[in-house]
PDB file with one MODEL, atoms N, CA, C and O in Angstrom:
MODEL        1
ATOM      1  N   MET A   1      76.114 110.692  96.702  1.00  0.00           N
ATOM      2  CA  MET A   1      77.569 110.772  96.631  1.00  0.00           C
ATOM      3  C   MET A   1      77.857 111.664  95.481  1.00  0.00           C
ATOM      4  O   MET A   1      77.317 111.509  94.386  1.00  0.00           O
ATOM      5  N   LYS A   2      78.744 112.629  95.751  1.00  0.00           N
ATOM      6  CA  LYS A   2      79.238 113.485  94.644  1.00  0.00           C
ATOM      7  C   LYS A   2      80.336 112.812  93.917  1.00  0.00           C
ATOM      8  O   LYS A   2      81.003 111.919  94.440  1.00  0.00           O
ATOM      9  N   ALA A   3      80.537 113.262  92.644  1.00  0.00           N
ATOM     10  CA  ALA A   3      81.600 112.730  91.819  1.00  0.00           C
ATOM     11  C   ALA A   3      82.966 112.811  92.422  1.00  0.00           C
ATOM     12  O   ALA A   3      83.771 111.888  92.299  1.00  0.00           O
ATOM     13  N   GLU A   4      83.239 113.954  93.100  1.00  0.00           N
ATOM     14  CA  GLU A   4      84.520 114.151  93.772  1.00  0.00           C
ATOM     15  C   GLU A   4      84.845 113.118  94.830  1.00  0.00           C
ATOM     16  O   GLU A   4      85.962 112.623  94.981  1.00  0.00           O
ATOM     17  N   GLU A   5      83.725 112.825  95.578  1.00  0.00           N
ATOM     18  CA  GLU A   5      83.918 111.789  96.685  1.00  0.00           C
ATOM     19  C   GLU A   5      84.142 110.441  96.008  1.00  0.00           C
ATOM     20  O   GLU A   5      84.990 109.688  96.486  1.00  0.00           O
ATOM     21  N   PHE A   6      83.486 110.102  94.994  1.00  0.00           N
ATOM     22  CA  PHE A   6      83.674 108.839  94.339  1.00  0.00           C
ATOM     23  C   PHE A   6      85.123 108.702  93.810  1.00  0.00           C
ATOM     24  O   PHE A   6      85.797 107.698  94.042  1.00  0.00           O
ATOM     25  N   LEU A   7      85.575 109.762  93.086  1.00  0.00           N
ATOM     26  CA  LEU A   7      86.956 109.760  92.586  1.00  0.00           C
ATOM     27  C   LEU A   7      87.974 109.723  93.693  1.00  0.00           C
ATOM     28  O   LEU A   7      89.038 109.134  93.502  1.00  0.00           O
ATOM     29  N   ASP A   8      87.720 110.306  94.820  1.00  0.00           N
ATOM     30  CA  ASP A   8      88.601 110.299  95.936  1.00  0.00           C
ATOM     31  C   ASP A   8      88.787 108.886  96.450  1.00  0.00           C
ATOM     32  O   ASP A   8      89.906 108.431  96.685  1.00  0.00           O
ATOM     33  N   ILE A   9      87.594 108.158  96.630  1.00  0.00           N
ATOM     34  CA  ILE A   9      87.627 106.806  97.068  1.00  0.00           C
ATOM     35  C   ILE A   9      88.344 105.864  96.125  1.00  0.00           C
ATOM     36  O   ILE A   9      89.096 104.972  96.520  1.00  0.00           O
ATOM     37  N   ALA A  10      88.056 106.124  94.801  1.00  0.00           N
ATOM     38  CA  ALA A  10      88.733 105.237  93.716  1.00  0.00           C
ATOM     39  C   ALA A  10      90.184 105.440  93.672  1.00  0.00           C
ATOM     40  O   ALA A  10      90.938 104.486  93.480  1.00  0.00           O
ATOM     41  N   ALA A  11      90.665 106.781  93.861  1.00  0.00           N
ATOM     42  CA  ALA A  11      92.038 107.024  93.693  1.00  0.00           C
ATOM     43  C   ALA A  11      92.899 106.645  94.900  1.00  0.00           C
ATOM     44  O   ALA A  11      94.087 106.357  94.752  1.00  0.00           O
ATOM     45  N   LYS A  12      92.334 106.644  96.022  1.00  0.00           N
ATOM     46  CA  LYS A  12      93.185 106.336  97.222  1.00  0.00           C
ATOM     47  C   LYS A  12      93.067 104.876  97.554  1.00  0.00           C
ATOM     48  O   LYS A  12      91.994 104.293  97.400  1.00  0.00           O
ATOM     49  N   GLN A  13      94.105 104.291  97.992  1.00  0.00           N
ATOM     50  CA  GLN A  13      94.242 102.895  98.329  1.00  0.00           C
ATOM     51  C   GLN A  13      94.109 102.773  99.831  1.00  0.00           C
ATOM     52  O   GLN A  13      95.029 102.314 100.508  1.00  0.00           O
ATOM     53  N   GLN A  14      92.957 103.185 100.356  1.00  0.00           N
ATOM     54  CA  GLN A  14      92.756 103.156 101.809  1.00  0.00           C
ATOM     55  C   GLN A  14      91.552 102.373 102.097  1.00  0.00           C
ATOM     56  O   GLN A  14      90.833 101.997 101.171  1.00  0.00           O
ATOM     57  N   ALA A  15      91.274 102.090 103.379  1.00  0.00           N
ATOM     58  CA  ALA A  15      90.123 101.314 103.842  1.00  0.00           C
ATOM     59  C   ALA A  15      88.831 102.162 103.410  1.00  0.00           C
ATOM     60  O   ALA A  15      88.824 103.392 103.467  1.00  0.00           O
ATOM     61  N   ILE A  16      87.788 101.435 102.992  1.00  0.00           N
ATOM     62  CA  ILE A  16      86.526 102.023 102.664  1.00  0.00           C
ATOM     63  C   ILE A  16      85.635 101.894 103.881  1.00  0.00           C
ATOM     64  O   ILE A  16      85.413 100.787 104.373  1.00  0.00           O
ATOM     65  N   THR A  17      85.128 102.999 104.370  1.00  0.00           N
ATOM     66  CA  THR A  17      84.288 103.038 105.583  1.00  0.00           C
ATOM     67  C   THR A  17      82.909 102.449 105.313  1.00  0.00           C
ATOM     68  O   THR A  17      82.507 102.303 104.159  1.00  0.00           O
ATOM     69  N   GLN A  18      82.167 102.104 106.405  1.00  0.00           N
ATOM     70  CA  GLN A  18      80.791 101.601 106.241  1.00  0.00           C
ATOM     71  C   GLN A  18      79.921 102.680 105.589  1.00  0.00           C
ATOM     72  O   GLN A  18      79.083 102.396 104.734  1.00  0.00           O
ATOM     73  N   SER A  19      80.143 103.900 106.011  1.00  0.00           N
ATOM     74  CA  SER A  19      79.347 105.010 105.444  1.00  0.00           C
ATOM     75  C   SER A  19      79.568 105.165 103.994  1.00  0.00           C
ATOM     76  O   SER A  19      78.598 105.336 103.255  1.00  0.00           O
ATOM     77  N   GLN A  20      80.811 105.117 103.517  1.00  0.00           N
ATOM     78  CA  GLN A  20      81.140 105.202 102.121  1.00  0.00           C
ATOM     79  C   GLN A  20      80.451 104.039 101.381  1.00  0.00           C
ATOM     80  O   GLN A  20      79.824 104.211 100.336  1.00  0.00           O
ATOM     81  N   THR A  21      80.601 102.861 101.979  1.00  0.00           N
ATOM     82  CA  THR A  21      80.011 101.615 101.366  1.00  0.00           C
ATOM     83  C   THR A  21      78.472 101.796 101.113  1.00  0.00           C
ATOM     84  O   THR A  21      77.923 101.415 100.079  1.00  0.00           O
ATOM     85  N   ASN A  22      77.848 102.395 102.126  1.00  0.00           N
ATOM     86  CA  ASN A  22      76.431 102.631 102.000  1.00  0.00           C
ATOM     87  C   ASN A  22      76.140 103.684 100.852  1.00  0.00           C
ATOM     88  O   ASN A  22      75.175 103.543 100.100  1.00  0.00           O
ATOM     89  N   GLN A  23      76.943 104.649 100.764  1.00  0.00           N
ATOM     90  CA  GLN A  23      76.857 105.654  99.697  1.00  0.00           C
ATOM     91  C   GLN A  23      77.075 105.059  98.344  1.00  0.00           C
ATOM     92  O   GLN A  23      76.410 105.412  97.370  1.00  0.00           O
ATOM     93  N   LEU A  24      78.072 104.096  98.290  1.00  0.00           N
ATOM     94  CA  LEU A  24      78.307 103.441  96.985  1.00  0.00           C
ATOM     95  C   LEU A  24      77.173 102.469  96.615  1.00  0.00           C
ATOM     96  O   LEU A  24      76.991 102.197  95.429  1.00  0.00           O
ATOM     97  N   ALA A  25      76.436 101.957  97.536  1.00  0.00           N
ATOM     98  CA  ALA A  25      75.300 101.126  97.296  1.00  0.00           C
ATOM     99  C   ALA A  25      74.178 101.985  96.601  1.00  0.00           C
ATOM    100  O   ALA A  25      73.459 101.509  95.722  1.00  0.00           O
ATOM    101  N   ASP A  26      74.081 103.186  97.019  1.00  0.00           N
ATOM    102  CA  ASP A  26      73.120 104.140  96.433  1.00  0.00           C
ATOM    103  C   ASP A  26      73.547 104.378  94.968  1.00  0.00           C
ATOM    104  O   ASP A  26      72.690 104.349  94.085  1.00  0.00           O
ATOM    105  N   VAL A  27      74.834 104.610  94.686  1.00  0.00           N
ATOM    106  CA  VAL A  27      75.316 104.849  93.393  1.00  0.00           C
ATOM    107  C   VAL A  27      75.006 103.601  92.489  1.00  0.00           C
ATOM    108  O   VAL A  27      74.495 103.740  91.378  1.00  0.00           O
ATOM    109  N   VAL A  28      75.320 102.434  92.989  1.00  0.00           N
ATOM    110  CA  VAL A  28      75.070 101.248  92.239  1.00  0.00           C
ATOM    111  C   VAL A  28      73.611 100.965  91.926  1.00  0.00           C
ATOM    112  O   VAL A  28      73.254 100.439  90.872  1.00  0.00           O
ATOM    113  N   GLU A  29      72.759 101.355  92.929  1.00  0.00           N
ATOM    114  CA  GLU A  29      71.301 101.236  92.644  1.00  0.00           C
ATOM    115  C   GLU A  29      70.830 102.189  91.610  1.00  0.00           C
ATOM    116  O   GLU A  29      69.968 101.862  90.795  1.00  0.00           O
ATOM    117  N   LYS A  30      71.417 103.441  91.630  1.00  0.00           N
ATOM    118  CA  LYS A  30      71.000 104.439  90.641  1.00  0.00           C
ATOM    119  C   LYS A  30      71.579 104.141  89.240  1.00  0.00           C
ATOM    120  O   LYS A  30      70.923 104.362  88.222  1.00  0.00           O
ATOM    121  N   TYR A  31      72.884 103.612  89.220  1.00  0.00           N
ATOM    122  CA  TYR A  31      73.512 103.340  87.932  1.00  0.00           C
ATOM    123  C   TYR A  31      74.019 101.925  87.970  1.00  0.00           C
ATOM    124  O   TYR A  31      75.189 101.698  88.279  1.00  0.00           O
ATOM    125  N   PRO A  32      73.156 100.950  87.658  1.00  0.00           N
ATOM    126  CA  PRO A  32      73.433  99.526  87.849  1.00  0.00           C
ATOM    127  C   PRO A  32      74.575  99.020  86.943  1.00  0.00           C
ATOM    128  O   PRO A  32      75.148  97.971  87.237  1.00  0.00           O
ATOM    129  N   TYR A  33      74.922  99.730  85.854  1.00  0.00           N
ATOM    130  CA  TYR A  33      75.866  99.137  84.936  1.00  0.00           C
ATOM    131  C   TYR A  33      77.191  99.984  85.130  1.00  0.00           C
ATOM    132  O   TYR A  33      78.009 100.020  84.211  1.00  0.00           O
ATOM    133  N   PHE A  34      77.392 100.605  86.207  1.00  0.00           N
ATOM    134  CA  PHE A  34      78.617 101.365  86.498  1.00  0.00           C
ATOM    135  C   PHE A  34      79.575 100.333  87.228  1.00  0.00           C
ATOM    136  O   PHE A  34      79.514 100.142  88.443  1.00  0.00           O
ATOM    137  N   GLN A  35      80.407  99.726  86.442  1.00  0.00           N
ATOM    138  CA  GLN A  35      81.291  98.653  86.855  1.00  0.00           C
ATOM    139  C   GLN A  35      82.213  99.086  87.958  1.00  0.00           C
ATOM    140  O   GLN A  35      82.375  98.372  88.948  1.00  0.00           O
ATOM    141  N   ALA A  36      82.820 100.241  87.808  1.00  0.00           N
ATOM    142  CA  ALA A  36      83.810 100.682  88.814  1.00  0.00           C
ATOM    143  C   ALA A  36      83.071 100.855  90.164  1.00  0.00           C
ATOM    144  O   ALA A  36      83.574 100.420  91.200  1.00  0.00           O
ATOM    145  N   ALA A  37      81.955 101.449  90.151  1.00  0.00           N
ATOM    146  CA  ALA A  37      81.230 101.615  91.393  1.00  0.00           C
ATOM    147  C   ALA A  37      80.909 100.246  92.071  1.00  0.00           C
ATOM    148  O   ALA A  37      81.048 100.071  93.282  1.00  0.00           O
ATOM    149  N   ARG A  38      80.482  99.314  91.225  1.00  0.00           N
ATOM    150  CA  ARG A  38      80.215  97.944  91.802  1.00  0.00           C
ATOM    151  C   ARG A  38      81.385  97.312  92.392  1.00  0.00           C
ATOM    152  O   ARG A  38      81.287  96.674  93.440  1.00  0.00           O
ATOM    153  N   ALA A  39      82.581  97.468  91.721  1.00  0.00           N
ATOM    154  CA  ALA A  39      83.779  96.836  92.255  1.00  0.00           C
ATOM    155  C   ALA A  39      84.226  97.527  93.586  1.00  0.00           C
ATOM    156  O   ALA A  39      84.641  96.867  94.539  1.00  0.00           O
ATOM    157  N   ILE A  40      84.121  98.852  93.602  1.00  0.00           N
ATOM    158  CA  ILE A  40      84.548  99.497  94.869  1.00  0.00           C
ATOM    159  C   ILE A  40      83.605  99.251  95.976  1.00  0.00           C
ATOM    160  O   ILE A  40      84.015  99.156  97.133  1.00  0.00           O
ATOM    161  N   HIS A  41      82.316  99.141  95.656  1.00  0.00           N
ATOM    162  CA  HIS A  41      81.336  98.799  96.661  1.00  0.00           C
ATOM    163  C   HIS A  41      81.549  97.418  97.206  1.00  0.00           C
ATOM    164  O   HIS A  41      81.435  97.202  98.412  1.00  0.00           O
ATOM    165  N   LEU A  42      81.869  96.442  96.311  1.00  0.00           N
ATOM    166  CA  LEU A  42      82.194  95.069  96.730  1.00  0.00           C
ATOM    167  C   LEU A  42      83.363  94.994  97.634  1.00  0.00           C
ATOM    168  O   LEU A  42      83.362  94.246  98.611  1.00  0.00           O
ATOM    169  N   LYS A  43      84.429  95.811  97.302  1.00  0.00           N
ATOM    170  CA  LYS A  43      85.624  95.845  98.175  1.00  0.00           C
ATOM    171  C   LYS A  43      85.316  96.412  99.589  1.00  0.00           C
ATOM    172  O   LYS A  43      85.850  95.962 100.603  1.00  0.00           O
ATOM    173  N   GLY A  44      84.432  97.415  99.587  1.00  0.00           N
ATOM    174  CA  GLY A  44      83.930  97.958 100.853  1.00  0.00           C
ATOM    175  C   GLY A  44      83.224  96.949 101.708  1.00  0.00           C
ATOM    176  O   GLY A  44      83.428  96.849 102.918  1.00  0.00           O
ATOM    177  N   LEU A  45      82.361  96.186 101.010  1.00  0.00           N
ATOM    178  CA  LEU A  45      81.668  95.048 101.750  1.00  0.00           C
ATOM    179  C   LEU A  45      82.659  94.074 102.323  1.00  0.00           C
ATOM    180  O   LEU A  45      82.489  93.626 103.457  1.00  0.00           O
ATOM    181  N   LYS A  46      83.681  93.730 101.589  1.00  0.00           N
ATOM    182  CA  LYS A  46      84.638  92.819 102.045  1.00  0.00           C
ATOM    183  C   LYS A  46      85.399  93.307 103.249  1.00  0.00           C
ATOM    184  O   LYS A  46      85.594  92.613 104.247  1.00  0.00           O
ATOM    185  N   GLN A  47      85.818  94.555 103.092  1.00  0.00           N
ATOM    186  CA  GLN A  47      86.655  95.154 104.174  1.00  0.00           C
ATOM    187  C   GLN A  47      85.839  95.362 105.480  1.00  0.00           C
ATOM    188  O   GLN A  47      86.404  95.346 106.573  1.00  0.00           O
ATOM    189  N   ASN A  48      84.546  95.552 105.355  1.00  0.00           N
ATOM    190  CA  ASN A  48      83.672  95.753 106.502  1.00  0.00           C
ATOM    191  C   ASN A  48      83.007  94.423 106.986  1.00  0.00           C
ATOM    192  O   ASN A  48      82.184  94.415 107.901  1.00  0.00           O
ATOM    193  N   HIS A  49      83.398  93.329 106.337  1.00  0.00           N
ATOM    194  CA  HIS A  49      82.898  92.005 106.689  1.00  0.00           C
ATOM    195  C   HIS A  49      81.381  91.972 106.675  1.00  0.00           C
ATOM    196  O   HIS A  49      80.754  91.465 107.605  1.00  0.00           O
ATOM    197  N   HIS A  50      80.806  92.504 105.637  1.00  0.00           N
ATOM    198  CA  HIS A  50      79.341  92.603 105.537  1.00  0.00           C
ATOM    199  C   HIS A  50      78.795  91.195 105.133  1.00  0.00           C
ATOM    200  O   HIS A  50      79.398  90.433 104.377  1.00  0.00           O
ATOM    201  N   PHE A  51      77.588  90.934 105.719  1.00  0.00           N
ATOM    202  CA  PHE A  51      76.977  89.648 105.414  1.00  0.00           C
ATOM    203  C   PHE A  51      76.569  89.435 103.931  1.00  0.00           C
ATOM    204  O   PHE A  51      76.524  88.294 103.470  1.00  0.00           O
ATOM    205  N   SER A  52      76.280  90.494 103.204  1.00  0.00           N
ATOM    206  CA  SER A  52      75.855  90.337 101.848  1.00  0.00           C
ATOM    207  C   SER A  52      76.974  90.299 100.821  1.00  0.00           C
ATOM    208  O   SER A  52      76.709  90.371  99.621  1.00  0.00           O
ATOM    209  N   TYR A  53      78.258  90.182 101.284  1.00  0.00           N
ATOM    210  CA  TYR A  53      79.372  90.166 100.405  1.00  0.00           C
ATOM    211  C   TYR A  53      79.317  89.062  99.370  1.00  0.00           C
ATOM    212  O   TYR A  53      79.519  89.341  98.188  1.00  0.00           O
ATOM    213  N   ASN A  54      79.049  87.791  99.763  1.00  0.00           N
ATOM    214  CA  ASN A  54      78.966  86.703  98.833  1.00  0.00           C
ATOM    215  C   ASN A  54      77.950  86.845  97.789  1.00  0.00           C
ATOM    216  O   ASN A  54      78.218  86.596  96.614  1.00  0.00           O
ATOM    217  N   ALA A  55      76.778  87.242  98.175  1.00  0.00           N
ATOM    218  CA  ALA A  55      75.687  87.465  97.230  1.00  0.00           C
ATOM    219  C   ALA A  55      76.055  88.647  96.260  1.00  0.00           C
ATOM    220  O   ALA A  55      75.749  88.558  95.071  1.00  0.00           O
ATOM    221  N   GLU A  56      76.655  89.665  96.710  1.00  0.00           N
ATOM    222  CA  GLU A  56      77.075  90.795  95.922  1.00  0.00           C
ATOM    223  C   GLU A  56      78.156  90.404  94.948  1.00  0.00           C
ATOM    224  O   GLU A  56      78.172  90.858  93.805  1.00  0.00           O
ATOM    225  N   LEU A  57      79.079  89.542  95.414  1.00  0.00           N
ATOM    226  CA  LEU A  57      80.192  89.057  94.592  1.00  0.00           C
ATOM    227  C   LEU A  57      79.688  88.351  93.361  1.00  0.00           C
ATOM    228  O   LEU A  57      80.238  88.537  92.275  1.00  0.00           O
ATOM    229  N   ARG A  58      78.638  87.531  93.505  1.00  0.00           N
ATOM    230  CA  ARG A  58      78.053  86.885  92.359  1.00  0.00           C
ATOM    231  C   ARG A  58      77.519  87.914  91.359  1.00  0.00           C
ATOM    232  O   ARG A  58      77.735  87.767  90.156  1.00  0.00           O
ATOM    233  N   LYS A  59      76.861  88.902  91.813  1.00  0.00           N
ATOM    234  CA  LYS A  59      76.271  89.926  90.961  1.00  0.00           C
ATOM    235  C   LYS A  59      77.428  90.688  90.178  1.00  0.00           C
ATOM    236  O   LYS A  59      77.388  90.838  88.956  1.00  0.00           O
ATOM    237  N   VAL A  60      78.423  91.138  90.952  1.00  0.00           N
ATOM    238  CA  VAL A  60      79.531  91.892  90.417  1.00  0.00           C
ATOM    239  C   VAL A  60      80.271  91.042  89.381  1.00  0.00           C
ATOM    240  O   VAL A  60      80.684  91.531  88.329  1.00  0.00           O
ATOM    241  N   ALA A  61      80.420  89.798  89.699  1.00  0.00           N
ATOM    242  CA  ALA A  61      81.186  88.937  88.766  1.00  0.00           C
ATOM    243  C   ALA A  61      80.476  88.783  87.411  1.00  0.00           C
ATOM    244  O   ALA A  61      81.105  88.618  86.366  1.00  0.00           O
ATOM    245  N   ALA A  62      79.133  88.843  87.479  1.00  0.00           N
ATOM    246  CA  ALA A  62      78.336  88.726  86.267  1.00  0.00           C
ATOM    247  C   ALA A  62      78.427  89.984  85.456  1.00  0.00           C
ATOM    248  O   ALA A  62      78.278  89.903  84.237  1.00  0.00           O
ATOM    249  N   TYR A  63      78.663  91.158  86.038  1.00  0.00           N
ATOM    250  CA  TYR A  63      78.863  92.445  85.334  1.00  0.00           C
ATOM    251  C   TYR A  63      80.294  92.612  84.882  1.00  0.00           C
ATOM    252  O   TYR A  63      80.560  93.470  84.040  1.00  0.00           O
ATOM    253  N   THR A  64      81.196  91.864  85.378  1.00  0.00           N
ATOM    254  CA  THR A  64      82.616  92.055  85.088  1.00  0.00           C
ATOM    255  C   THR A  64      83.098  91.367  83.872  1.00  0.00           C
ATOM    256  O   THR A  64      82.786  90.193  83.678  1.00  0.00           O
ATOM    257  N   THR A  65      83.884  92.062  82.991  1.00  0.00           N
ATOM    258  CA  THR A  65      84.334  91.444  81.807  1.00  0.00           C
ATOM    259  C   THR A  65      85.576  90.525  82.042  1.00  0.00           C
ATOM    260  O   THR A  65      85.673  89.483  81.393  1.00  0.00           O
ATOM    261  N   ASP A  66      86.513  90.877  82.939  1.00  0.00           N
ATOM    262  CA  ASP A  66      87.594  90.011  83.348  1.00  0.00           C
ATOM    263  C   ASP A  66      87.663  89.799  84.825  1.00  0.00           C
ATOM    264  O   ASP A  66      88.062  90.688  85.577  1.00  0.00           O
ATOM    265  N   ARG A  67      87.286  88.660  85.230  1.00  0.00           N
ATOM    266  CA  ARG A  67      87.111  88.351  86.666  1.00  0.00           C
ATOM    267  C   ARG A  67      88.499  88.302  87.313  1.00  0.00           C
ATOM    268  O   ARG A  67      88.584  88.472  88.530  1.00  0.00           O
ATOM    269  N   ARG A  68      89.630  88.072  86.544  1.00  0.00           N
ATOM    270  CA  ARG A  68      90.871  88.109  87.215  1.00  0.00           C
ATOM    271  C   ARG A  68      91.257  89.485  87.775  1.00  0.00           C
ATOM    272  O   ARG A  68      91.878  89.602  88.831  1.00  0.00           O
ATOM    273  N   ILE A  69      90.874  90.494  87.041  1.00  0.00           N
ATOM    274  CA  ILE A  69      91.111  91.827  87.402  1.00  0.00           C
ATOM    275  C   ILE A  69      90.362  92.148  88.692  1.00  0.00           C
ATOM    276  O   ILE A  69      90.899  92.730  89.635  1.00  0.00           O
ATOM    277  N   LEU A  70      89.008  91.709  88.683  1.00  0.00           N
ATOM    278  CA  LEU A  70      88.175  91.862  89.834  1.00  0.00           C
ATOM    279  C   LEU A  70      88.830  91.182  91.060  1.00  0.00           C
ATOM    280  O   LEU A  70      88.901  91.778  92.135  1.00  0.00           O
ATOM    281  N   PHE A  71      89.282  89.996  90.898  1.00  0.00           N
ATOM    282  CA  PHE A  71      89.876  89.176  91.946  1.00  0.00           C
ATOM    283  C   PHE A  71      91.085  89.993  92.484  1.00  0.00           C
ATOM    284  O   PHE A  71      91.196  90.243  93.685  1.00  0.00           O
ATOM    285  N   ASP A  72      91.939  90.378  91.603  1.00  0.00           N
ATOM    286  CA  ASP A  72      93.183  91.140  92.024  1.00  0.00           C
ATOM    287  C   ASP A  72      92.769  92.428  92.795  1.00  0.00           C
ATOM    288  O   ASP A  72      93.376  92.750  93.817  1.00  0.00           O
ATOM    289  N   TYR A  73      91.779  93.133  92.327  1.00  0.00           N
ATOM    290  CA  TYR A  73      91.371  94.384  93.016  1.00  0.00           C
ATOM    291  C   TYR A  73      90.811  94.096  94.371  1.00  0.00           C
ATOM    292  O   TYR A  73      91.151  94.766  95.346  1.00  0.00           O
ATOM    293  N   ILE A  74      89.939  93.087  94.450  1.00  0.00           N
ATOM    294  CA  ILE A  74      89.335  92.797  95.750  1.00  0.00           C
ATOM    295  C   ILE A  74      90.296  92.302  96.815  1.00  0.00           C
ATOM    296  O   ILE A  74      90.258  92.723  97.971  1.00  0.00           O
ATOM    297  N   THR A  75      91.170  91.380  96.376  1.00  0.00           N
ATOM    298  CA  THR A  75      92.099  90.683  97.317  1.00  0.00           C
ATOM    299  C   THR A  75      93.414  91.472  97.644  1.00  0.00           C
ATOM    300  O   THR A  75      94.081  91.169  98.632  1.00  0.00           O
ATOM    301  N   SER A  76      93.752  92.424  96.855  1.00  0.00           N
ATOM    302  CA  SER A  76      95.016  93.095  96.998  1.00  0.00           C
ATOM    303  C   SER A  76      94.905  94.345  97.932  1.00  0.00           C
ATOM    304  O   SER A  76      93.933  95.096  97.850  1.00  0.00           O
ATOM    305  N   ALA A  77      95.843  94.534  98.753  1.00  0.00           N
ATOM    306  CA  ALA A  77      95.924  95.801  99.542  1.00  0.00           C
ATOM    307  C   ALA A  77      96.142  96.989  98.730  1.00  0.00           C
ATOM    308  O   ALA A  77      95.554  98.035  99.005  1.00  0.00           O
ATOM    309  N   GLU A  78      96.949  96.903  97.746  1.00  0.00           N
ATOM    310  CA  GLU A  78      97.287  97.924  96.770  1.00  0.00           C
ATOM    311  C   GLU A  78      97.067  97.487  95.364  1.00  0.00           C
ATOM    312  O   GLU A  78      97.736  96.554  94.920  1.00  0.00           O
ATOM    313  N   PHE A  79      96.164  98.102  94.620  1.00  0.00           N
ATOM    314  CA  PHE A  79      95.874  97.711  93.217  1.00  0.00           C
ATOM    315  C   PHE A  79      96.760  98.398  92.335  1.00  0.00           C
ATOM    316  O   PHE A  79      96.797  99.628  92.343  1.00  0.00           O
ATOM    317  N   ASN A  80      97.526  97.673  91.522  1.00  0.00           N
ATOM    318  CA  ASN A  80      98.453  98.222  90.524  1.00  0.00           C
ATOM    319  C   ASN A  80      97.855  98.330  89.108  1.00  0.00           C
ATOM    320  O   ASN A  80      97.855  97.370  88.337  1.00  0.00           O
ATOM    321  N   GLN A  81      97.364  99.496  88.808  1.00  0.00           N
ATOM    322  CA  GLN A  81      96.629  99.617  87.529  1.00  0.00           C
ATOM    323  C   GLN A  81      97.586  99.412  86.294  1.00  0.00           C
ATOM    324  O   GLN A  81      97.183  98.873  85.263  1.00  0.00           O
ATOM    325  N   HIS A  82      98.836  99.858  86.449  1.00  0.00           N
ATOM    326  CA  HIS A  82      99.785  99.745  85.304  1.00  0.00           C
ATOM    327  C   HIS A  82     100.126  98.308  85.013  1.00  0.00           C
ATOM    328  O   HIS A  82     100.324  97.941  83.854  1.00  0.00           O
ATOM    329  N   ARG A  83     100.201  97.480  86.046  1.00  0.00           N
ATOM    330  CA  ARG A  83     100.501  96.055  85.916  1.00  0.00           C
ATOM    331  C   ARG A  83      99.268  95.368  85.104  1.00  0.00           C
ATOM    332  O   ARG A  83      99.453  94.588  84.170  1.00  0.00           O
ATOM    333  N   ILE A  84      98.075  95.732  85.547  1.00  0.00           N
ATOM    334  CA  ILE A  84      96.859  95.287  84.862  1.00  0.00           C
ATOM    335  C   ILE A  84      96.733  95.635  83.477  1.00  0.00           C
ATOM    336  O   ILE A  84      96.307  94.833  82.647  1.00  0.00           O
ATOM    337  N   SER A  85      97.116  96.891  83.179  1.00  0.00           N
ATOM    338  CA  SER A  85      97.008  97.410  81.788  1.00  0.00           C
ATOM    339  C   SER A  85      97.914  96.597  80.876  1.00  0.00           C
ATOM    340  O   SER A  85      97.539  96.347  79.730  1.00  0.00           O
ATOM    341  N   SER A  86      99.110  96.166  81.338  1.00  0.00           N
ATOM    342  CA  SER A  86      99.998  95.416  80.519  1.00  0.00           C
ATOM    343  C   SER A  86      99.482  94.053  80.183  1.00  0.00           C
ATOM    344  O   SER A  86      99.773  93.494  79.126  1.00  0.00           O
ATOM    345  N   ILE A  87      98.676  93.503  81.142  1.00  0.00           N
ATOM    346  CA  ILE A  87      98.076  92.172  80.856  1.00  0.00           C
ATOM    347  C   ILE A  87      96.980  92.262  79.781  1.00  0.00           C
ATOM    348  O   ILE A  87      96.826  91.364  78.955  1.00  0.00           O
ATOM    349  N   ILE A  88      96.221  93.376  79.815  1.00  0.00           N
ATOM    350  CA  ILE A  88      95.140  93.556  78.898  1.00  0.00           C
ATOM    351  C   ILE A  88      95.733  93.895  77.535  1.00  0.00           C
ATOM    352  O   ILE A  88      94.993  94.097  76.573  1.00  0.00           O
TER     353      ILE A  88
ENDMDL
END
């Protein structure tokens, strides 16, 4: 996955396809401490009802500094970064 593709997925609040989820899995494997990639990959797993979502959720939660933000990102249809910034 190219950087432009990752930024496009991160910037747009649209559904993540199975193909994009697979590409994000490769990014996470190559860069295991890349928290944003892990969160977006997890959201893709949830949207695609993937069987490994629960197992991956445990891993991503371990890498996440604030699980409330992760929860908001995964469960919301539209993630409001400015609202989260005011909480932090």
